[in-house]
PDB file of N, CA, C and O in Angstrom:
ATOM      1  N   UNK A   1      -0.768   6.564 -43.262  1.00  0.00           N
ATOM      2  CA  UNK A   1      -1.105   6.970 -41.974  1.00  0.00           C
ATOM      3  C   UNK A   1      -1.542   5.901 -41.130  1.00  0.00           C
ATOM      4  O   UNK A   1      -2.155   4.888 -41.467  1.00  0.00           O
ATOM      5  N   UNK A   2      -1.078   6.313 -39.768  1.00  0.00           N
ATOM      6  CA  UNK A   2      -1.578   5.308 -38.790  1.00  0.00           C
ATOM      7  C   UNK A   2      -2.138   6.018 -37.716  1.00  0.00           C
ATOM      8  O   UNK A   2      -2.316   7.236 -37.755  1.00  0.00           O
ATOM      9  N   UNK A   3      -2.455   5.225 -36.649  1.00  0.00           N
ATOM     10  CA  UNK A   3      -3.703   5.706 -35.383  1.00  0.00           C
ATOM     11  C   UNK A   3      -2.829   6.977 -34.864  1.00  0.00           C
ATOM     12  O   UNK A   3      -3.480   7.953 -34.494  1.00  0.00           O
ATOM     13  N   UNK A   4      -1.438   7.047 -34.806  1.00  0.00           N
ATOM     14  CA  UNK A   4      -0.845   7.910 -33.946  1.00  0.00           C
ATOM     15  C   UNK A   4      -0.954   9.368 -34.761  1.00  0.00           C
ATOM     16  O   UNK A   4      -1.014  10.428 -34.137  1.00  0.00           O
ATOM     17  N   UNK A   5      -0.970   9.316 -36.037  1.00  0.00           N
ATOM     18  CA  UNK A   5      -1.054  10.558 -36.873  1.00  0.00           C
ATOM     19  C   UNK A   5      -2.750  11.039 -36.530  1.00  0.00           C
ATOM     20  O   UNK A   5      -3.031  12.230 -36.403  1.00  0.00           O
ATOM     21  N   UNK A   6      -3.711  10.037 -36.417  1.00  0.00           N
ATOM     22  CA  UNK A   6      -5.076  10.485 -36.276  1.00  0.00           C
ATOM     23  C   UNK A   6      -5.162  11.128 -34.970  1.00  0.00           C
ATOM     24  O   UNK A   6      -5.668  12.235 -34.789  1.00  0.00           O
ATOM     25  N   UNK A   7      -4.582  10.296 -33.953  1.00  0.00           N
ATOM     26  CA  UNK A   7      -4.710  10.859 -32.582  1.00  0.00           C
ATOM     27  C   UNK A   7      -3.917  12.077 -32.277  1.00  0.00           C
ATOM     28  O   UNK A   7      -4.318  12.663 -31.272  1.00  0.00           O
ATOM     29  N   UNK A   8      -2.929  12.598 -32.858  1.00  0.00           N
ATOM     30  CA  UNK A   8      -2.249  13.892 -32.801  1.00  0.00           C
ATOM     31  C   UNK A   8      -3.117  14.746 -33.511  1.00  0.00           C
ATOM     32  O   UNK A   8      -3.242  15.855 -32.993  1.00  0.00           O
ATOM     33  N   UNK A   9      -3.701  14.565 -34.462  1.00  0.00           N
ATOM     34  CA  UNK A   9      -4.392  15.743 -35.317  1.00  0.00           C
ATOM     35  C   UNK A   9      -5.686  15.986 -34.361  1.00  0.00           C
ATOM     36  O   UNK A   9      -6.187  17.110 -34.314  1.00  0.00           O
ATOM     37  N   UNK A  10      -6.264  14.809 -33.532  1.00  0.00           N
ATOM     38  CA  UNK A  10      -7.170  15.251 -32.743  1.00  0.00           C
ATOM     39  C   UNK A  10      -6.984  15.966 -31.637  1.00  0.00           C
ATOM     40  O   UNK A  10      -7.811  16.766 -31.199  1.00  0.00           O
ATOM     41  N   UNK A  11      -5.783  15.693 -31.080  1.00  0.00           N
ATOM     42  CA  UNK A  11      -5.204  16.364 -29.825  1.00  0.00           C
ATOM     43  C   UNK A  11      -4.940  17.850 -30.246  1.00  0.00           C
ATOM     44  O   UNK A  11      -5.078  18.752 -29.419  1.00  0.00           O
ATOM     45  N   UNK A  12      -4.523  18.122 -31.659  1.00  0.00           N
ATOM     46  CA  UNK A  12      -4.210  19.518 -31.979  1.00  0.00           C
ATOM     47  C   UNK A  12      -5.408  20.237 -32.186  1.00  0.00           C
ATOM     48  O   UNK A  12      -5.376  21.466 -32.110  1.00  0.00           O
ATOM     49  N   UNK A  13      -6.487  19.626 -32.444  1.00  0.00           N
ATOM     50  CA  UNK A  13      -7.878  20.156 -33.024  1.00  0.00           C
ATOM     51  C   UNK A  13      -8.246  20.813 -31.367  1.00  0.00           C
ATOM     52  O   UNK A  13      -8.601  21.963 -31.106  1.00  0.00           O
ATOM     53  N   UNK A  14      -8.035  19.711 -30.443  1.00  0.00           N
ATOM     54  CA  UNK A  14      -8.547  20.250 -28.975  1.00  0.00           C
ATOM     55  C   UNK A  14      -7.818  21.356 -28.470  1.00  0.00           C
ATOM     56  O   UNK A  14      -8.436  22.155 -27.767  1.00  0.00           O
ATOM     57  N   UNK A  15      -6.383  21.586 -28.744  1.00  0.00           N
ATOM     58  CA  UNK A  15      -5.567  22.529 -28.268  1.00  0.00           C
ATOM     59  C   UNK A  15      -6.180  23.880 -28.744  1.00  0.00           C
ATOM     60  O   UNK A  15      -6.557  24.808 -28.029  1.00  0.00           O
ATOM     61  N   UNK A  16      -6.204  23.779 -30.300  1.00  0.00           N
ATOM     62  CA  UNK A  16      -6.857  24.989 -30.772  1.00  0.00           C
ATOM     63  C   UNK A  16      -8.092  25.378 -30.509  1.00  0.00           C
ATOM     64  O   UNK A  16      -8.305  26.587 -30.599  1.00  0.00           O
ATOM     65  N   UNK A  17      -9.171  24.517 -30.138  1.00  0.00           N
ATOM     66  CA  UNK A  17     -10.240  24.820 -29.760  1.00  0.00           C
ATOM     67  C   UNK A  17     -10.307  25.142 -28.419  1.00  0.00           C
ATOM     68  O   UNK A  17     -11.429  25.454 -28.021  1.00  0.00           O
ATOM     69  N   UNK A  18      -9.441  25.150 -27.646  1.00  0.00           N
ATOM     70  CA  UNK A  18      -9.242  25.617 -26.229  1.00  0.00           C
ATOM     71  C   UNK A  18      -8.526  26.951 -26.222  1.00  0.00           C
ATOM     72  O   UNK A  18      -8.562  27.615 -25.187  1.00  0.00           O
ATOM     73  N   UNK A  19      -7.839  27.430 -27.349  1.00  0.00           N
ATOM     74  CA  UNK A  19      -7.126  28.664 -27.091  1.00  0.00           C
ATOM     75  C   UNK A  19      -8.106  29.698 -26.643  1.00  0.00           C
ATOM     76  O   UNK A  19      -7.996  30.258 -25.552  1.00  0.00           O
ATOM     77  N   UNK A  20      -9.156  29.972 -27.574  1.00  0.00           N
ATOM     78  CA  UNK A  20      -9.958  31.162 -27.680  1.00  0.00           C
ATOM     79  C   UNK A  20     -10.887  31.219 -26.263  1.00  0.00           C
ATOM     80  O   UNK A  20     -11.179  32.348 -25.866  1.00  0.00           O
ATOM     81  N   UNK A  21     -11.438  29.877 -25.364  1.00  0.00           N
ATOM     82  CA  UNK A  21     -11.974  30.463 -24.178  1.00  0.00           C
ATOM     83  C   UNK A  21     -11.164  30.474 -23.261  1.00  0.00           C
ATOM     84  O   UNK A  21     -11.563  31.137 -22.304  1.00  0.00           O
ATOM     85  N   UNK A  22      -9.922  29.901 -23.101  1.00  0.00           N
ATOM     86  CA  UNK A  22      -8.783  30.220 -22.181  1.00  0.00           C
ATOM     87  C   UNK A  22      -8.306  31.834 -22.285  1.00  0.00           C
ATOM     88  O   UNK A  22      -8.209  32.536 -21.279  1.00  0.00           O
ATOM     89  N   UNK A  23      -8.001  32.355 -23.744  1.00  0.00           N
ATOM     90  CA  UNK A  23      -7.588  33.343 -23.815  1.00  0.00           C
ATOM     91  C   UNK A  23      -8.629  34.599 -23.569  1.00  0.00           C
ATOM     92  O   UNK A  23      -8.336  35.729 -23.178  1.00  0.00           O
ATOM     93  N   UNK A  24      -9.721  34.162 -23.856  1.00  0.00           N
ATOM     94  CA  UNK A  24     -10.661  35.381 -23.860  1.00  0.00           C
ATOM     95  C   UNK A  24     -12.038  34.757 -23.829  1.00  0.00           C
ATOM     96  O   UNK A  24     -12.763  34.680 -24.821  1.00  0.00           O
ATOM     97  N   UNK A  25     -12.374  34.280 -22.521  1.00  0.00           N
ATOM     98  CA  UNK A  25     -13.644  33.845 -21.961  1.00  0.00           C
ATOM     99  C   UNK A  25     -14.947  34.692 -22.282  1.00  0.00           C
ATOM    100  O   UNK A  25     -16.002  34.134 -22.580  1.00  0.00           O
ATOM    101  N   UNK A  26     -14.830  35.921 -22.214  1.00  0.00           N
ATOM    102  CA  UNK A  26     -15.868  37.088 -22.399  1.00  0.00           C
ATOM    103  C   UNK A  26     -16.259  36.859 -23.913  1.00  0.00           C
ATOM    104  O   UNK A  26     -17.428  36.626 -24.218  1.00  0.00           O
ATOM    105  N   UNK A  27     -15.249  36.933 -24.852  1.00  0.00           N
ATOM    106  CA  UNK A  27     -15.479  37.169 -26.107  1.00  0.00           C
ATOM    107  C   UNK A  27     -15.793  35.598 -26.897  1.00  0.00           C
ATOM    108  O   UNK A  27     -16.280  35.394 -28.009  1.00  0.00           O
ATOM    109  N   UNK A  28     -15.389  34.771 -26.023  1.00  0.00           N
ATOM    110  CA  UNK A  28     -15.721  33.419 -26.498  1.00  0.00           C
ATOM    111  C   UNK A  28     -17.353  33.148 -26.319  1.00  0.00           C
ATOM    112  O   UNK A  28     -18.072  32.570 -27.135  1.00  0.00           O
ATOM    113  N   UNK A  29     -17.717  33.666 -25.151  1.00  0.00           N
ATOM    114  CA  UNK A  29     -19.224  33.502 -24.782  1.00  0.00           C
ATOM    115  C   UNK A  29     -20.006  34.531 -25.696  1.00  0.00           C
ATOM    116  O   UNK A  29     -21.160  34.183 -25.947  1.00  0.00           O
ATOM    117  N   UNK A  30     -19.638  35.600 -26.178  1.00  0.00           N
ATOM    118  CA  UNK A  30     -20.407  36.562 -26.860  1.00  0.00           C
ATOM    119  C   UNK A  30     -20.549  35.736 -28.379  1.00  0.00           C
ATOM    120  O   UNK A  30     -21.590  35.642 -29.028  1.00  0.00           O
ATOM    121  N   UNK A  31     -19.322  35.219 -28.719  1.00  0.00           N
ATOM    122  CA  UNK A  31     -19.222  34.585 -30.177  1.00  0.00           C
ATOM    123  C   UNK A  31     -20.279  33.246 -30.171  1.00  0.00           C
ATOM    124  O   UNK A  31     -21.041  33.013 -31.110  1.00  0.00           O
ATOM    125  N   UNK A  32     -20.179  32.374 -28.888  1.00  0.00           N
ATOM    126  CA  UNK A  32     -21.129  31.250 -28.864  1.00  0.00           C
ATOM    127  C   UNK A  32     -22.683  31.710 -28.868  1.00  0.00           C
ATOM    128  O   UNK A  32     -23.587  31.015 -29.330  1.00  0.00           O
ATOM    129  N   UNK A  33     -22.834  32.845 -28.348  1.00  0.00           N
ATOM    130  CA  UNK A  33     -24.227  33.614 -28.335  1.00  0.00           C
ATOM    131  C   UNK A  33     -24.764  34.078 -29.578  1.00  0.00           C
ATOM    132  O   UNK A  33     -25.928  34.037 -29.975  1.00  0.00           O
ATOM    133  N   UNK A  34     -23.693  34.543 -30.153  1.00  0.00           N
ATOM    134  CA  UNK A  34     -24.077  35.051 -31.578  1.00  0.00           C
ATOM    135  C   UNK A  34     -24.252  33.826 -32.556  1.00  0.00           C
ATOM    136  O   UNK A  34     -25.112  33.883 -33.435  1.00  0.00           O
ATOM    137  N   UNK A  35     -23.385  32.635 -32.399  1.00  0.00           N
ATOM    138  CA  UNK A  35     -23.905  31.568 -33.359  1.00  0.00           C
ATOM    139  C   UNK A  35     -25.183  30.782 -32.986  1.00  0.00           C
ATOM    140  O   UNK A  35     -25.847  30.127 -33.790  1.00  0.00           O
ATOM    141  N   UNK A  36     -25.423  30.916 -31.783  1.00  0.00           N
ATOM    142  CA  UNK A  36     -27.036  30.124 -31.462  1.00  0.00           C
ATOM    143  C   UNK A  36     -28.225  31.042 -31.935  1.00  0.00           C
ATOM    144  O   UNK A  36     -29.355  30.572 -32.068  1.00  0.00           O
ATOM    145  N   UNK A  37     -27.939  32.355 -32.182  1.00  0.00           N
ATOM    146  CA  UNK A  37     -28.715  33.006 -32.864  1.00  0.00           C
ATOM    147  C   UNK A  37     -28.897  33.087 -34.369  1.00  0.00           C
ATOM    148  O   UNK A  37     -29.921  33.563 -34.858  1.00  0.00           O
ATOM    149  N   UNK A  38     -27.892  32.617 -35.099  1.00  0.00           N
ATOM    150  CA  UNK A  38     -27.682  32.714 -36.644  1.00  0.00           C
ATOM    151  C   UNK A  38     -28.874  31.556 -37.053  1.00  0.00           C
ATOM    152  O   UNK A  38     -29.226  30.609 -36.350  1.00  0.00           O
ATOM    153  N   UNK A  39     -29.284  31.852 -38.138  1.00  0.00           N
ATOM    154  CA  UNK A  39     -30.183  30.770 -39.180  1.00  0.00           C
ATOM    155  C   UNK A  39     -29.515  29.425 -39.254  1.00  0.00           C
ATOM    156  O   UNK A  39     -28.316  29.334 -39.520  1.00  0.00           O
ATOM    157  N   UNK A  40     -30.207  28.476 -39.044  1.00  0.00           N
ATOM    158  CA  UNK A  40     -29.473  27.237 -39.649  1.00  0.00           C
ATOM    159  C   UNK A  40     -28.606  27.216 -40.795  1.00  0.00           C
ATOM    160  O   UNK A  40     -27.461  26.777 -40.902  1.00  0.00           O
ATOM    161  N   UNK A  41     -29.450  27.838 -41.731  1.00  0.00           N
ATOM    162  CA  UNK A  41     -28.754  27.597 -42.845  1.00  0.00           C
ATOM    163  C   UNK A  41     -27.527  28.434 -43.239  1.00  0.00           C
ATOM    164  O   UNK A  41     -26.704  28.031 -44.062  1.00  0.00           O
ATOM    165  N   UNK A  42     -27.444  29.630 -42.604  1.00  0.00           N
ATOM    166  CA  UNK A  42     -26.202  30.355 -42.430  1.00  0.00           C
ATOM    167  C   UNK A  42     -25.202  29.723 -41.594  1.00  0.00           C
ATOM    168  O   UNK A  42     -24.029  29.838 -41.949  1.00  0.00           O
ATOM    169  N   UNK A  43     -25.475  29.070 -40.534  1.00  0.00           N
ATOM    170  CA  UNK A  43     -24.577  28.392 -39.884  1.00  0.00           C
ATOM    171  C   UNK A  43     -23.990  27.073 -40.618  1.00  0.00           C
ATOM    172  O   UNK A  43     -22.813  26.719 -40.685  1.00  0.00           O
ATOM    173  N   UNK A  44     -25.017  26.515 -41.091  1.00  0.00           N
ATOM    174  CA  UNK A  44     -24.387  25.138 -42.164  1.00  0.00           C
ATOM    175  C   UNK A  44     -23.301  25.574 -43.189  1.00  0.00           C
ATOM    176  O   UNK A  44     -22.244  25.030 -43.510  1.00  0.00           O
ATOM    177  N   UNK A  45     -23.920  26.778 -43.620  1.00  0.00           N
ATOM    178  CA  UNK A  45     -22.829  27.477 -44.774  1.00  0.00           C
ATOM    179  C   UNK A  45     -21.421  27.922 -43.955  1.00  0.00           C
ATOM    180  O   UNK A  45     -20.400  28.081 -44.624  1.00  0.00           O
ATOM    181  N   UNK A  46     -21.394  28.077 -42.811  1.00  0.00           N
ATOM    182  CA  UNK A  46     -20.022  28.624 -42.127  1.00  0.00           C
ATOM    183  C   UNK A  46     -19.491  27.189 -41.839  1.00  0.00           C
ATOM    184  O   UNK A  46     -18.276  27.036 -41.968  1.00  0.00           O
ATOM    185  N   UNK A  47     -20.116  26.296 -41.529  1.00  0.00           N
ATOM    186  CA  UNK A  47     -19.578  24.878 -41.414  1.00  0.00           C
ATOM    187  C   UNK A  47     -18.981  24.244 -42.601  1.00  0.00           C
ATOM    188  O   UNK A  47     -17.922  23.617 -42.631  1.00  0.00           O
ATOM    189  N   UNK A  48     -19.841  24.497 -43.641  1.00  0.00           N
ATOM    190  CA  UNK A  48     -19.007  24.044 -44.691  1.00  0.00           C
ATOM    191  C   UNK A  48     -17.860  24.873 -45.253  1.00  0.00           C
ATOM    192  O   UNK A  48     -16.913  24.297 -45.790  1.00  0.00           O
ATOM    193  N   UNK A  49     -17.898  26.109 -45.160  1.00  0.00           N
ATOM    194  CA  UNK A  49     -16.626  26.796 -45.542  1.00  0.00           C
ATOM    195  C   UNK A  49     -15.327  26.433 -44.682  1.00  0.00           C
ATOM    196  O   UNK A  49     -14.172  26.436 -45.108  1.00  0.00           O
ATOM    197  N   UNK A  50     -15.777  26.096 -43.292  1.00  0.00           N
ATOM    198  CA  UNK A  50     -14.688  25.406 -42.400  1.00  0.00           C
ATOM    199  C   UNK A  50     -14.233  24.303 -42.963  1.00  0.00           C
ATOM    200  O   UNK A  50     -13.019  24.234 -43.154  1.00  0.00           O
ATOM    201  N   UNK A  51     -14.854  23.498 -43.249  1.00  0.00           N
ATOM    202  CA  UNK A  51     -14.550  22.004 -43.866  1.00  0.00           C
ATOM    203  C   UNK A  51     -13.883  22.100 -45.131  1.00  0.00           C
ATOM    204  O   UNK A  51     -12.866  21.439 -45.345  1.00  0.00           O
ATOM    205  N   UNK A  52     -14.397  22.906 -46.026  1.00  0.00           N
ATOM    206  CA  UNK A  52     -13.568  23.267 -47.400  1.00  0.00           C
ATOM    207  C   UNK A  52     -12.214  23.937 -47.025  1.00  0.00           C
ATOM    208  O   UNK A  52     -11.217  23.718 -47.713  1.00  0.00           O
ATOM    209  N   UNK A  53     -12.174  24.749 -45.943  1.00  0.00           N
ATOM    210  CA  UNK A  53     -10.897  25.312 -45.733  1.00  0.00           C
ATOM    211  C   UNK A  53      -9.969  24.465 -45.222  1.00  0.00           C
ATOM    212  O   UNK A  53      -8.809  24.447 -45.634  1.00  0.00           O
ATOM    213  N   UNK A  54     -10.399  23.728 -44.321  1.00  0.00           N
ATOM    214  CA  UNK A  54      -9.504  22.688 -43.650  1.00  0.00           C
ATOM    215  C   UNK A  54      -9.181  21.549 -44.771  1.00  0.00           C
ATOM    216  O   UNK A  54      -8.081  21.003 -44.686  1.00  0.00           O
ATOM    217  N   UNK A  55      -9.909  21.225 -45.632  1.00  0.00           N
ATOM    218  CA  UNK A  55      -9.373  20.245 -46.403  1.00  0.00           C
ATOM    219  C   UNK A  55      -8.460  20.794 -47.391  1.00  0.00           C
ATOM    220  O   UNK A  55      -7.422  20.203 -47.688  1.00  0.00           O
ATOM    221  N   UNK A  56      -8.758  21.758 -47.846  1.00  0.00           N
ATOM    222  CA  UNK A  56      -7.698  22.701 -48.883  1.00  0.00           C
ATOM    223  C   UNK A  56      -6.308  22.764 -48.093  1.00  0.00           C
ATOM    224  O   UNK A  56      -5.248  22.491 -48.657  1.00  0.00           O
ATOM    225  N   UNK A  57      -6.385  23.138 -46.761  1.00  0.00           N
ATOM    226  CA  UNK A  57      -5.058  23.290 -46.285  1.00  0.00           C
ATOM    227  C   UNK A  57      -4.389  22.053 -46.004  1.00  0.00           C
ATOM    228  O   UNK A  57      -3.158  22.016 -46.009  1.00  0.00           O
ATOM    229  N   UNK A  58      -5.134  20.957 -45.741  1.00  0.00           N
ATOM    230  CA  UNK A  58      -4.704  19.679 -45.551  1.00  0.00           C
ATOM    231  C   UNK A  58      -3.894  19.230 -46.823  1.00  0.00           C
ATOM    232  O   UNK A  58      -2.731  18.835 -46.901  1.00  0.00           O
ATOM    233  N   UNK A  59      -5.056  19.446 -48.005  1.00  0.00           N
ATOM    234  CA  UNK A  59      -4.415  18.961 -49.127  1.00  0.00           C
ATOM    235  C   UNK A  59      -2.952  19.653 -49.629  1.00  0.00           C
ATOM    236  O   UNK A  59      -2.076  18.983 -50.175  1.00  0.00           O
ATOM    237  N   UNK A  60      -2.836  21.057 -49.362  1.00  0.00           N
ATOM    238  CA  UNK A  60      -1.537  21.916 -49.407  1.00  0.00           C
ATOM    239  C   UNK A  60      -0.498  21.153 -48.819  1.00  0.00           C
ATOM    240  O   UNK A  60       0.437  20.682 -49.466  1.00  0.00           O
ATOM    241  N   UNK A  61      -0.685  21.004 -47.356  1.00  0.00           N
ATOM    242  CA  UNK A  61       0.294  20.482 -46.397  1.00  0.00           C
ATOM    243  C   UNK A  61       0.752  19.160 -46.909  1.00  0.00           C
ATOM    244  O   UNK A  61       1.963  18.941 -46.953  1.00  0.00           O
ATOM    245  N   UNK A  62      -0.076  18.286 -47.288  1.00  0.00           N
ATOM    246  CA  UNK A  62       0.236  16.799 -47.594  1.00  0.00           C
ATOM    247  C   UNK A  62       0.972  16.615 -48.937  1.00  0.00           C
ATOM    248  O   UNK A  62       1.821  15.749 -49.147  1.00  0.00           O
ATOM    249  N   UNK A  63       0.532  17.558 -49.839  1.00  0.00           N
ATOM    250  CA  UNK A  63       1.053  17.457 -51.327  1.00  0.00           C
ATOM    251  C   UNK A  63       2.534  17.759 -51.737  1.00  0.00           C
ATOM    252  O   UNK A  63       2.880  17.663 -52.914  1.00  0.00           O
TER     253      UNK A  63
END
């Protein structure tokens, strides 16, 4: 893996992260408000699940 792979992955994350606010700004704002009211331990669990899902998908794609 070289720097172009890493930068390509970061660019793709930025594109995907921008899709929801662009396509549905009102819904995106509602989701962000809901996340801000979520307890920290539950938010950490959601983050951990996202990390695990991403690592699993990366492992499946790369192997």
